C-alpha positions as a Python dict, from the first residue, in 0.01 Angstrom:
ca = {
    (1, 'X'): (0, 0, 0),
    (2, 'X'): (125, 335, -130),
    (3, 'X'): (-31, 693, -133),
    (4, 'X'): (40, 816, -486),
    (5, 'X'): (-156, 1146, -430),
    (6, 'X'): (-289, 1351, -171),
    (7, 'X'): (-423, 1715, -230),
    (8, 'X'): (-698, 1900, -5),
    (9, 'X'): (-995, 1729, -235),
    (10, 'X'): (-861, 1392, -301),
    (11, 'X'): (-627, 1108, -203),
    (12, 'X'): (-514, 804, -412),
    (13, 'X'): (-365, 507, -267),
    (14, 'X'): (-206, 214, -475),
    (15, 'X'): (-223, -152, -407),
    (16, 'X'): (36, -361, -558),
    (17, 'X'): (-42, -645, -788),
    (18, 'X'): (-103, -985, -623),
    (19, 'X'): (-116, -1280, -863),
    (20, 'X'): (-313, -1497, -588),
    (21, 'X'): (-601, -1255, -576),
    (22, 'X'): (-804, -1200, -877),
    (23, 'X'): (-921, -850, -781),
    (24, 'X'): (-561, -733, -740),
    (25, 'X'): (-407, -908, -1026),
    (26, 'X'): (-336, -577, -1183),
    (27, 'X'): (-310, -387, -846),
    (28, 'X'): (-568, -149, -757),
    (29, 'X'): (-640, 193, -635),
    (30, 'X'): (-855, 359, -379),
    (31, 'X'): (-960, 720, -463),
    (32, 'X'): (-1113, 918, -178),
    (33, 'X'): (-1290, 1244, -217),
    (34, 'X'): (-1223, 1410, 106),
    (35, 'X'): (-1497, 1683, 95),
    (36, 'X'): (-1797, 1441, 82),
    (37, 'X'): (-1603, 1155, 278),
    (38, 'X'): (-1680, 891, -7),
    (39, 'X'): (-1445, 640, -184),
    (40, 'X'): (-1423, 386, -454),
    (41, 'X'): (-1183, 112, -559),
    (42, 'X'): (-1073, 36, -875),
    (43, 'X'): (-928, -316, -945),
    (44, 'X'): (-859, -561, -1228),
    (45, 'X'): (-848, -443, -1567),
    (46, 'X'): (-972, -104, -1489),
    (47, 'X'): (-682, -62, -1251),
    (48, 'X'): (-464, -133, -1562),
    (49, 'X'): (-661, 162, -1769),
    (50, 'X'): (-644, 385, -1457),
    (51, 'X'): (-255, 358, -1434),
    (52, 'X'): (-218, 421, -1803),
    (53, 'X'): (-439, 726, -1804),
    (54, 'X'): (-254, 858, -1481),
    (55, 'X'): (89, 818, -1648),
    (56, 'X'): (-41, 989, -1950),
    (57, 'X'): (-164, 1268, -1721),
    (58, 'X'): (165, 1313, -1530),
    (59, 'X'): (372, 1319, -1857),
    (60, 'X'): (237, 1663, -1903),
    (61, 'X'): (323, 1786, -1548),
    (62, 'X'): (-51, 1883, -1458),
    (63, 'X'): (-133, 2115, -1188),
    (64, 'X'): (-305, 1999, -860),
    (65, 'X'): (-626, 2153, -1008),
    (66, 'X'): (-580, 1945, -1329),
    (67, 'X'): (-531, 1624, -1123),
    (68, 'X'): (-815, 1687, -898),
    (69, 'X'): (-1034, 1763, -1227),
    (70, 'X'): (-914, 1408, -1370),
    (71, 'X'): (-999, 1247, -1043),
    (72, 'X'): (-1342, 1414, -1027),
    (73, 'X'): (-1445, 1177, -1314),
    (74, 'X'): (-1477, 902, -1058),
    (75, 'X'): (-1707, 1098, -822),
    (76, 'X'): (-2003, 909, -942),
    (77, 'X'): (-1853, 578, -844),
    (78, 'X'): (-1789, 691, -489),
    (79, 'X'): (-2074, 502, -291),
    (80, 'X'): (-1864, 379, -8),
    (81, 'X'): (-1868, 602, 301),
    (82, 'X'): (-1535, 671, 470),
    (83, 'X'): (-1566, 585, 816),
    (84, 'X'): (-1211, 551, 932),
    (85, 'X'): (-922, 676, 732),
}
């Protein structure tokens, strides 16, 4: 587990690939929207796609606002309330 992004609005935690666990076969990401205290988990093939999209995003040296705007695309998936974090 590794925090790969942390702003006032969002945090992203990366989980390493685990070949013995299907959901984490490609690793996974937990995205948390701090303002509404909601999160989502992306695993499997979606994690691989997310990783590629993030690599493309950071190749352009984005601002914090641009990264937060990218992460806001996942707000509709955030159905899990954050109780302890």
